[in-house]
C-alpha positions as CSV (number, residue, x, y, z in Angstrom):
1,X,-37.9,9.3,-0.7
2,X,-35.1,10.5,-3.2
3,X,-31.6,11.6,-1.7
4,X,-27.9,12.1,-2.6
5,X,-26.0,9.2,-1.5
6,X,-22.6,9.8,-2.8
7,X,-19.4,11.2,-1.0
8,X,-20.8,14.4,0.6
9,X,-16.8,15.6,1.0
10,X,-16.7,15.8,-2.7
11,X,-19.3,18.4,-2.8
12,X,-17.7,20.9,-0.1
13,X,-14.4,20.4,-2.4
14,X,-16.5,21.3,-5.6
15,X,-17.7,24.7,-4.2
16,X,-14.7,25.3,-2.5
17,X,-16.4,25.8,0.8
18,X,-17.3,24.2,3.9
19,X,-20.9,23.2,3.8
20,X,-20.9,21.4,7.3
21,X,-22.2,18.2,5.8
22,X,-20.5,15.6,8.2
23,X,-21.2,17.0,11.5
24,X,-18.0,17.4,14.1
25,X,-15.8,16.3,11.4
26,X,-16.2,19.5,9.3
27,X,-14.5,21.3,12.3
28,X,-11.4,18.8,12.7
29,X,-8.3,18.9,10.9
30,X,-9.8,15.5,9.0
31,X,-11.9,18.2,6.9
32,X,-11.6,17.5,3.2
33,X,-11.8,20.9,2.3
34,X,-8.8,21.8,4.6
35,X,-6.7,19.0,3.3
36,X,-7.5,19.3,-0.2
37,X,-8.5,22.7,-1.1
38,X,-9.3,22.2,-4.6
39,X,-12.1,20.5,-6.5
40,X,-12.2,16.7,-6.7
41,X,-11.5,14.8,-9.9
42,X,-8.4,14.2,-12.2
43,X,-8.7,18.1,-13.7
44,X,-9.7,19.5,-10.0
45,X,-6.3,21.4,-9.8
46,X,-6.3,23.1,-13.0
47,X,-7.3,26.4,-13.3
48,X,-10.5,27.4,-15.2
49,X,-11.8,30.7,-16.3
50,X,-15.4,30.6,-14.7
51,X,-18.0,32.5,-16.7
52,X,-20.7,34.5,-15.1
53,X,-23.0,31.9,-15.9
54,X,-20.7,29.3,-14.0
55,X,-20.7,31.8,-11.1
56,X,-24.3,32.1,-10.7
57,X,-24.5,28.0,-11.1
58,X,-22.0,27.3,-8.5
59,X,-23.8,29.9,-5.8
60,X,-27.2,27.9,-6.8
61,X,-25.2,24.5,-6.3
62,X,-23.6,25.7,-2.9
63,X,-27.0,26.9,-1.7
64,X,-28.7,23.4,-2.6
65,X,-25.9,21.3,-1.2
66,X,-25.9,23.5,2.0
67,X,-29.8,22.3,2.9
68,X,-29.5,18.8,1.2
69,X,-32.2,19.4,-1.3
70,X,-32.7,17.8,-4.9
71,X,-32.9,20.1,-8.1
72,X,-36.4,19.7,-8.4
73,X,-37.0,20.5,-4.7
74,X,-35.1,23.5,-5.0
75,X,-36.7,24.5,-8.2
76,X,-39.9,24.3,-6.3
77,X,-38.7,26.5,-3.5
78,X,-37.7,29.1,-5.8
79,X,-41.2,29.2,-7.5
80,X,-42.8,29.5,-4.1
81,X,-40.4,32.5,-3.1
82,X,-41.1,34.3,-6.3
83,X,-44.7,34.3,-5.5
84,X,-44.3,35.9,-2.1
85,X,-44.2,39.4,-1.5
86,X,-40.7,40.9,-1.0
87,X,-37.3,40.2,-2.3
88,X,-37.0,36.5,-4.0
89,X,-33.6,35.7,-2.6
90,X,-34.4,36.4,0.9
91,X,-37.4,34.5,0.6
92,X,-35.9,31.5,-0.6
93,X,-33.3,31.5,2.1
94,X,-36.3,31.8,4.5
95,X,-38.3,28.8,3.0
96,X,-35.2,26.8,3.2
97,X,-34.1,27.9,6.7
98,X,-38.0,26.9,8.0
99,X,-37.7,23.2,6.9
100,X,-38.1,21.1,9.8
101,X,-34.6,19.0,9.4
102,X,-32.8,22.6,9.2
103,X,-34.6,23.9,12.4
104,X,-33.4,20.4,14.1
105,X,-30.1,21.2,13.1
106,X,-30.0,25.1,14.0
107,X,-31.2,23.8,17.7
108,X,-28.3,21.6,18.1
109,X,-30.3,18.4,18.3
110,X,-28.5,16.7,15.4
111,X,-24.9,17.2,14.4
112,X,-25.4,17.6,10.9
113,X,-28.4,18.5,8.5
114,X,-28.3,14.9,7.1
115,X,-28.6,13.4,10.5
116,X,-31.3,15.9,11.3
117,X,-33.2,14.6,8.1
118,X,-32.7,11.0,9.0
119,X,-33.9,11.5,12.5
120,X,-36.7,13.3,11.6
121,X,-37.9,10.5,9.0
122,X,-37.6,8.1,12.1
123,X,-40.2,10.1,14.0
124,X,-38.0,11.4,16.9
125,X,-39.5,15.1,16.9
126,X,-42.8,16.8,17.4
127,X,-44.3,19.7,16.1
128,X,-47.0,21.3,18.6
129,X,-47.1,17.9,20.2
130,X,-47.7,15.9,17.1
131,X,-45.1,13.9,15.6
132,X,-43.7,15.0,12.4
133,X,-41.7,12.6,10.1
134,X,-41.3,14.9,6.8
135,X,-37.9,16.7,6.5
136,X,-39.5,19.4,4.4
137,X,-42.3,20.3,6.6
138,X,-42.4,24.0,6.7
139,X,-42.3,25.2,10.3
140,X,-44.2,28.5,11.2
141,X,-44.1,31.4,13.5
142,X,-45.4,30.2,17.2
143,X,-44.6,26.3,16.5
144,X,-42.9,24.3,19.1
145,X,-40.7,22.0,17.9
146,X,-39.4,19.1,20.6
147,X,-37.9,15.7,21.0
148,X,-40.1,12.9,21.5
149,X,-40.8,11.7,25.0
150,X,-39.6,8.3,24.4
151,X,-36.4,9.8,22.5
152,X,-35.2,12.2,25.2
153,X,-33.7,9.4,27.4
154,X,-31.7,7.6,24.6
155,X,-27.9,7.5,24.6
156,X,-28.3,9.1,21.1
157,X,-30.0,12.2,22.0
158,X,-27.6,12.4,25.3
159,X,-24.5,12.2,23.1
160,X,-26.2,14.7,20.6
161,X,-26.7,17.5,23.4
162,X,-23.3,16.9,24.7
163,X,-21.8,17.4,21.2
164,X,-23.7,20.1,19.6
165,X,-24.4,21.9,23.1
166,X,-21.9,24.6,22.1
167,X,-23.4,25.4,19.0
168,X,-25.0,29.2,19.1
169,X,-28.9,29.0,18.3
170,X,-30.1,31.6,16.1
171,X,-32.3,34.5,17.6
172,X,-35.4,33.5,15.7
173,X,-35.5,30.1,17.7
174,X,-36.0,30.0,21.7
175,X,-34.6,26.9,22.5
176,X,-35.0,25.1,26.0
177,X,-32.0,22.6,26.7
178,X,-33.5,21.5,29.9
179,X,-36.8,20.1,28.0
180,X,-35.3,19.6,24.5
181,X,-38.0,21.9,22.8
182,X,-38.0,25.2,21.1
183,X,-40.3,27.8,20.0
184,X,-40.3,29.6,16.5
185,X,-40.1,33.2,17.5
186,X,-40.5,34.4,14.3
187,X,-39.3,33.6,10.8
188,X,-35.6,34.1,10.2
189,X,-34.5,37.1,8.4
190,X,-31.3,37.6,6.1
191,X,-29.3,38.6,9.0
192,X,-30.0,35.6,10.9
193,X,-28.8,33.4,8.3
194,X,-24.9,32.8,8.5
195,X,-24.6,31.0,5.3
196,X,-21.9,32.4,2.8
197,X,-24.4,32.5,-0.2
198,X,-25.2,35.2,-2.5
199,X,-28.9,34.8,-3.2
200,X,-29.0,37.5,-5.8
201,X,-26.8,35.3,-8.0
202,X,-29.2,32.5,-7.6
203,X,-31.9,34.7,-8.7
204,X,-30.0,35.7,-11.7
205,X,-29.4,32.1,-12.6
206,X,-33.2,31.1,-12.5
207,X,-33.8,34.8,-14.4
208,X,-32.3,33.7,-17.5
């Protein structure tokens, strides 16, 4: 399964925004964006005039990196969003939010989307009582996502719950922290997605 294995803090610095790719580190003074608020590389501090295309590209890259998907995956999601009724940009964000690894992260059952992806691959979560190890699995309204019975007592999950317990759970998910399971009440609307992404620019990028 293909995935990015480079330094993730460079991606945040390149986009000039916190993408929350390293869990608790992103909330601390050690965050690279806080310490070095300029693009990585030899010419990172040089000011360059950015074109309209460049603005659209950066917005697309920011969204793709938020969710940790590869270029081909992102293009596939955009094609699927175009085929759905409604606004393409909002459809795209809804599809990305509905990925199982993102849902696990939103529920506070992982410290970052990267960790959520790894834990899903290792089979620590179930959907409607069946173990699912595919991070891109699309949850649907009414689905119940839970930590596997064998995993609940592990020190790993005890630490995760203690660390992420203060993170707010979005309204479209109904979380039971006692049983470590949650129901997908509905699919997310745009106002439920708190990411600083202008989806219209992404639509314009792919419309060229």
